[in-house]
A tleap script that builds the chain and sets N, CA, C and O, in Angstrom:
source leaprc.protein.ff14SB
mol = sequence {
  NMET HIE VAL THR VAL ASN SER ALA ILE SER
  GLY ARG GLU LEU ALA VAL ALA VAL ASP HIE
  ARG GLY GLU GLY HIE GLU LEU ALA TYR VAL
  GLY VAL GLU PRO HIE PHE SER TYR LEU VAL
  ILE GLU SER SER ASP GLU ASP TRP SER VAL
  THR VAL GLU GLU PRO ALA LEU THR GLY GLY
  GLY GLY ALA CLYS
}
set mol.1.N position { 119.106 102.806 131.520 }
set mol.1.CA position { 118.427 101.611 131.002 }
set mol.1.C position { 118.307 101.992 129.394 }
set mol.1.O position { 117.641 102.974 129.068 }
set mol.2.N position { 119.111 101.014 128.204 }
set mol.2.CA position { 118.583 100.750 127.106 }
set mol.2.C position { 117.766 99.309 126.702 }
set mol.2.O position { 117.939 98.125 126.995 }
set mol.3.N position { 117.050 99.853 126.096 }
set mol.3.CA position { 116.396 98.399 125.504 }
set mol.3.C position { 116.011 98.472 124.188 }
set mol.3.O position { 115.235 99.415 124.040 }
set mol.4.N position { 116.270 97.752 122.963 }
set mol.4.CA position { 116.037 97.480 121.822 }
set mol.4.C position { 115.385 96.307 121.594 }
set mol.4.O position { 115.339 95.478 122.503 }
set mol.5.N position { 114.841 96.076 120.475 }
set mol.5.CA position { 113.765 95.173 120.090 }
set mol.5.C position { 114.789 94.460 118.864 }
set mol.5.O position { 115.182 95.151 117.924 }
set mol.6.N position { 115.121 93.177 118.982 }
set mol.6.CA position { 115.799 92.841 118.028 }
set mol.6.C position { 115.167 91.120 117.126 }
set mol.6.O position { 114.618 90.087 117.509 }
set mol.7.N position { 115.641 91.646 115.876 }
set mol.7.CA position { 115.145 90.111 114.747 }
set mol.7.C position { 115.743 88.963 115.617 }
set mol.7.O position { 116.898 88.803 116.013 }
set mol.8.N position { 114.766 88.308 115.774 }
set mol.8.CA position { 115.464 86.580 115.967 }
set mol.8.C position { 115.886 85.986 115.023 }
set mol.8.O position { 116.282 84.837 115.215 }
set mol.9.N position { 115.949 86.568 113.657 }
set mol.9.CA position { 116.534 85.744 112.350 }
set mol.9.C position { 117.841 86.118 112.030 }
set mol.9.O position { 118.610 85.230 111.664 }
set mol.10.N position { 118.287 87.428 112.112 }
set mol.10.CA position { 119.140 87.891 112.026 }
set mol.10.C position { 120.092 88.462 113.316 }
set mol.10.O position { 121.315 88.442 113.180 }
set mol.11.N position { 119.544 88.921 114.447 }
set mol.11.CA position { 120.100 89.803 115.192 }
set mol.11.C position { 120.066 90.962 115.309 }
set mol.11.O position { 120.130 91.479 116.425 }
set mol.12.N position { 119.937 91.789 114.006 }
set mol.12.CA position { 119.824 93.447 113.621 }
set mol.12.C position { 118.487 93.795 114.556 }
set mol.12.O position { 117.396 93.264 114.765 }
set mol.13.N position { 119.334 95.228 115.085 }
set mol.13.CA position { 118.583 96.121 115.825 }
set mol.13.C position { 117.192 96.528 114.980 }
set mol.13.O position { 117.403 97.167 113.949 }
set mol.14.N position { 115.538 96.175 115.362 }
set mol.14.CA position { 114.550 96.476 114.606 }
set mol.14.C position { 114.122 98.306 115.335 }
set mol.14.O position { 113.754 99.288 114.690 }
set mol.15.N position { 114.312 98.212 116.553 }
set mol.15.CA position { 113.658 99.656 117.114 }
set mol.15.C position { 114.432 99.634 118.662 }
set mol.15.O position { 114.723 98.705 119.415 }
set mol.16.N position { 114.599 100.996 118.745 }
set mol.16.CA position { 114.884 101.256 120.288 }
set mol.16.C position { 113.513 101.280 120.852 }
set mol.16.O position { 112.525 101.625 120.204 }
set mol.17.N position { 113.501 100.937 121.964 }
set mol.17.CA position { 112.299 100.506 122.845 }
set mol.17.C position { 112.504 101.865 124.215 }
set mol.17.O position { 111.550 102.569 124.546 }
set mol.18.N position { 113.452 101.957 124.641 }
set mol.18.CA position { 113.382 102.727 125.710 }
set mol.18.C position { 115.261 103.140 125.639 }
set mol.18.O position { 116.073 102.365 125.133 }
set mol.19.N position { 115.501 103.991 126.027 }
set mol.19.CA position { 116.620 104.680 126.139 }
set mol.19.C position { 116.611 106.151 127.483 }
set mol.19.O position { 116.444 107.338 127.203 }
set mol.20.N position { 116.850 105.551 128.956 }
set mol.20.CA position { 116.395 106.316 129.781 }
set mol.20.C position { 117.725 106.276 130.899 }
set mol.20.O position { 118.223 105.185 131.176 }
set mol.21.N position { 118.212 107.445 131.463 }
set mol.21.CA position { 119.291 107.481 132.342 }
set mol.21.C position { 118.461 107.723 133.537 }
set mol.21.O position { 117.334 108.218 133.569 }
set mol.22.N position { 119.388 107.179 134.792 }
set mol.22.CA position { 118.410 107.674 135.941 }
set mol.22.C position { 117.389 106.853 136.395 }
set mol.22.O position { 117.036 105.806 135.852 }
set mol.23.N position { 116.816 107.453 137.627 }
set mol.23.CA position { 115.701 107.037 138.082 }
set mol.23.C position { 114.511 107.685 137.576 }
set mol.23.O position { 114.421 108.890 137.344 }
set mol.24.N position { 113.471 106.695 137.393 }
set mol.24.CA position { 112.258 107.288 137.029 }
set mol.24.C position { 111.336 106.296 136.266 }
set mol.24.O position { 111.348 105.103 136.570 }
set mol.25.N position { 110.602 106.738 135.354 }
set mol.25.CA position { 109.757 105.128 134.689 }
set mol.25.C position { 109.533 105.851 132.911 }
set mol.25.O position { 109.424 106.908 132.291 }
set mol.26.N position { 109.566 104.566 132.782 }
set mol.26.CA position { 109.042 105.347 130.951 }
set mol.26.C position { 108.347 104.270 130.235 }
set mol.26.O position { 108.799 103.126 130.266 }
set mol.27.N position { 107.219 104.581 129.559 }
set mol.27.CA position { 106.500 103.636 128.760 }
set mol.27.C position { 106.445 104.404 127.572 }
set mol.27.O position { 106.290 105.591 127.287 }
set mol.28.N position { 106.721 102.759 126.652 }
set mol.28.CA position { 107.053 102.960 125.372 }
set mol.28.C position { 106.132 102.239 124.470 }
set mol.28.O position { 105.788 101.152 124.934 }
set mol.29.N position { 105.613 102.540 123.267 }
set mol.29.CA position { 104.794 101.709 122.390 }
set mol.29.C position { 105.917 101.599 121.299 }
set mol.29.O position { 106.405 102.641 120.859 }
set mol.30.N position { 106.326 100.435 120.866 }
set mol.30.CA position { 107.026 100.190 119.625 }
set mol.30.C position { 106.358 99.426 118.658 }
set mol.30.O position { 105.819 98.472 119.219 }
set mol.31.N position { 106.133 99.429 117.298 }
set mol.31.CA position { 105.637 99.082 116.453 }
set mol.31.C position { 106.446 98.190 115.429 }
set mol.31.O position { 107.060 98.788 114.546 }
set mol.32.N position { 106.495 96.926 115.467 }
set mol.32.CA position { 107.507 96.582 113.944 }
set mol.32.C position { 106.786 95.617 113.445 }
set mol.32.O position { 105.868 95.031 114.019 }
set mol.33.N position { 107.184 95.433 112.369 }
set mol.33.CA position { 106.683 94.525 111.219 }
set mol.33.C position { 106.648 93.127 112.320 }
set mol.33.O position { 107.409 92.874 113.253 }
set mol.34.N position { 105.361 92.293 111.764 }
set mol.34.CA position { 105.347 91.155 112.276 }
set mol.34.C position { 106.276 90.190 112.063 }
set mol.34.O position { 106.291 89.767 110.907 }
set mol.35.N position { 107.318 89.549 113.068 }
set mol.35.CA position { 108.698 89.298 113.343 }
set mol.35.C position { 108.811 88.449 114.375 }
set mol.35.O position { 108.182 88.664 115.412 }
set mol.36.N position { 109.584 87.425 114.241 }
set mol.36.CA position { 110.023 86.613 115.480 }
set mol.36.C position { 111.175 87.336 116.079 }
set mol.36.O position { 112.261 87.321 115.500 }
set mol.37.N position { 110.920 88.296 117.780 }
set mol.37.CA position { 112.161 88.701 117.736 }
set mol.37.C position { 112.625 88.753 119.292 }
set mol.37.O position { 112.066 87.810 119.852 }
set mol.38.N position { 113.358 89.421 120.136 }
set mol.38.CA position { 113.453 89.528 121.253 }
set mol.38.C position { 114.074 90.992 121.881 }
set mol.38.O position { 114.408 91.955 121.190 }
set mol.39.N position { 114.145 90.907 123.416 }
set mol.39.CA position { 114.571 92.111 123.673 }
set mol.39.C position { 116.099 92.156 124.179 }
set mol.39.O position { 116.670 91.179 124.664 }
set mol.40.N position { 116.653 93.358 124.010 }
set mol.40.CA position { 118.225 93.265 124.388 }
set mol.40.C position { 117.829 94.435 125.231 }
set mol.40.O position { 117.351 95.451 124.728 }
set mol.41.N position { 118.120 94.223 127.114 }
set mol.41.CA position { 117.857 95.111 127.967 }
set mol.41.C position { 119.255 95.567 128.451 }
set mol.41.O position { 119.782 94.612 129.022 }
set mol.42.N position { 120.006 96.579 128.447 }
set mol.42.CA position { 121.265 97.147 128.766 }
set mol.42.C position { 120.865 97.814 130.302 }
set mol.42.O position { 120.025 98.714 130.266 }
set mol.43.N position { 121.329 97.490 131.439 }
set mol.43.CA position { 121.096 98.346 132.738 }
set mol.43.C position { 122.410 98.252 133.286 }
set mol.43.O position { 123.238 97.539 132.719 }
set mol.44.N position { 122.758 99.008 134.519 }
set mol.44.CA position { 123.745 98.997 135.160 }
set mol.44.C position { 123.413 99.217 136.688 }
set mol.44.O position { 123.466 100.395 137.040 }
set mol.45.N position { 123.051 98.208 137.746 }
set mol.45.CA position { 122.878 99.053 139.196 }
set mol.45.C position { 121.364 99.821 138.964 }
set mol.45.O position { 121.160 100.964 139.372 }
set mol.46.N position { 120.613 99.225 138.435 }
set mol.46.CA position { 118.874 99.759 138.621 }
set mol.46.C position { 118.309 98.430 138.802 }
set mol.46.O position { 118.683 97.301 138.482 }
set mol.47.N position { 117.167 98.962 139.488 }
set mol.47.CA position { 115.845 97.794 139.423 }
set mol.47.C position { 115.049 98.035 138.511 }
set mol.47.O position { 114.502 99.134 138.597 }
set mol.48.N position { 114.636 97.083 137.213 }
set mol.48.CA position { 113.779 97.392 136.244 }
set mol.48.C position { 112.469 95.750 136.494 }
set mol.48.O position { 112.326 94.689 137.102 }
set mol.49.N position { 111.791 96.741 135.412 }
set mol.49.CA position { 110.746 95.466 134.919 }
set mol.49.C position { 110.299 95.748 133.821 }
set mol.49.O position { 110.270 96.969 133.672 }
set mol.50.N position { 109.949 95.222 133.012 }
set mol.50.CA position { 109.379 95.032 131.675 }
set mol.50.C position { 108.743 94.357 131.436 }
set mol.50.O position { 109.069 93.204 131.720 }
set mol.51.N position { 107.269 94.600 130.687 }
set mol.51.CA position { 106.081 94.162 130.124 }
set mol.51.C position { 106.089 94.227 128.864 }
set mol.51.O position { 106.398 95.274 128.295 }
set mol.52.N position { 105.650 92.797 128.015 }
set mol.52.CA position { 105.713 92.782 126.494 }
set mol.52.C position { 104.463 92.310 126.095 }
set mol.52.O position { 104.202 91.115 126.229 }
set mol.53.N position { 103.376 93.362 125.458 }
set mol.53.CA position { 102.132 92.361 125.068 }
set mol.53.C position { 102.315 92.857 123.174 }
set mol.53.O position { 103.024 93.613 122.509 }
set mol.54.N position { 101.275 91.958 122.960 }
set mol.54.CA position { 101.250 92.085 121.385 }
set mol.54.C position { 99.661 92.383 121.231 }
set mol.54.O position { 98.818 91.550 121.564 }
set mol.55.N position { 99.365 93.536 120.742 }
set mol.55.CA position { 98.282 93.716 120.027 }
set mol.55.C position { 97.251 93.460 119.685 }
set mol.55.O position { 97.434 92.806 118.659 }
set mol.56.N position { 95.933 93.557 119.907 }
set mol.56.CA position { 94.696 92.096 119.485 }
set mol.56.C position { 94.544 92.659 118.020 }
set mol.56.O position { 94.210 93.817 117.766 }
set mol.57.N position { 94.833 91.686 117.093 }
set mol.57.CA position { 93.988 91.985 115.980 }
set mol.57.C position { 92.613 92.150 115.819 }
set mol.57.O position { 91.917 91.229 116.247 }
set mol.58.N position { 91.957 93.273 115.214 }
set mol.58.CA position { 90.421 93.396 114.939 }
set mol.58.C position { 90.163 93.233 113.744 }
set mol.58.O position { 91.050 92.982 112.928 }
set mol.59.N position { 88.667 93.365 113.368 }
set mol.59.CA position { 88.535 93.727 112.162 }
set mol.59.C position { 88.594 92.553 111.111 }
set mol.59.O position { 89.317 91.653 111.539 }
set mol.60.N position { 88.085 92.292 109.928 }
set mol.60.CA position { 88.081 91.472 109.085 }
set mol.60.C position { 88.461 90.111 109.171 }
set mol.60.O position { 87.833 89.468 110.012 }
set mol.61.N position { 89.317 89.504 108.528 }
set mol.61.CA position { 89.990 88.331 108.507 }
set mol.61.C position { 89.664 87.266 109.298 }
set mol.61.O position { 88.535 87.283 109.786 }
set mol.62.N position { 90.464 86.240 109.569 }
set mol.62.CA position { 90.155 84.832 110.693 }
set mol.62.C position { 89.538 83.800 109.654 }
set mol.62.O position { 89.342 84.018 108.459 }
set mol.63.N position { 89.275 82.638 110.353 }
set mol.63.CA position { 89.146 81.577 109.749 }
set mol.63.C position { 87.416 81.878 109.404 }
set mol.63.O position { 86.753 82.698 110.040 }
set mol.64.N position { 86.910 81.093 108.349 }
set mol.64.CA position { 85.686 80.793 107.858 }
set mol.64.C position { 85.298 79.686 107.726 }
set mol.64.O position { 84.172 79.476 107.273 }
savepdb mol mol.pdb
quit
């Protein structure tokens, strides 16, 4: 299974999230600059699931 995070603007690859062969599992944390993006998932004859979560922003900022 090969998963990349790609730019929704240019289509270029921003990061490799998973590169795993065979059975098993993998947990990956991927950080990219704020960007509209999508995942490209390449897999053959495997069952898989993917969860994408955005981090919660903390600290100052926010509306006043």
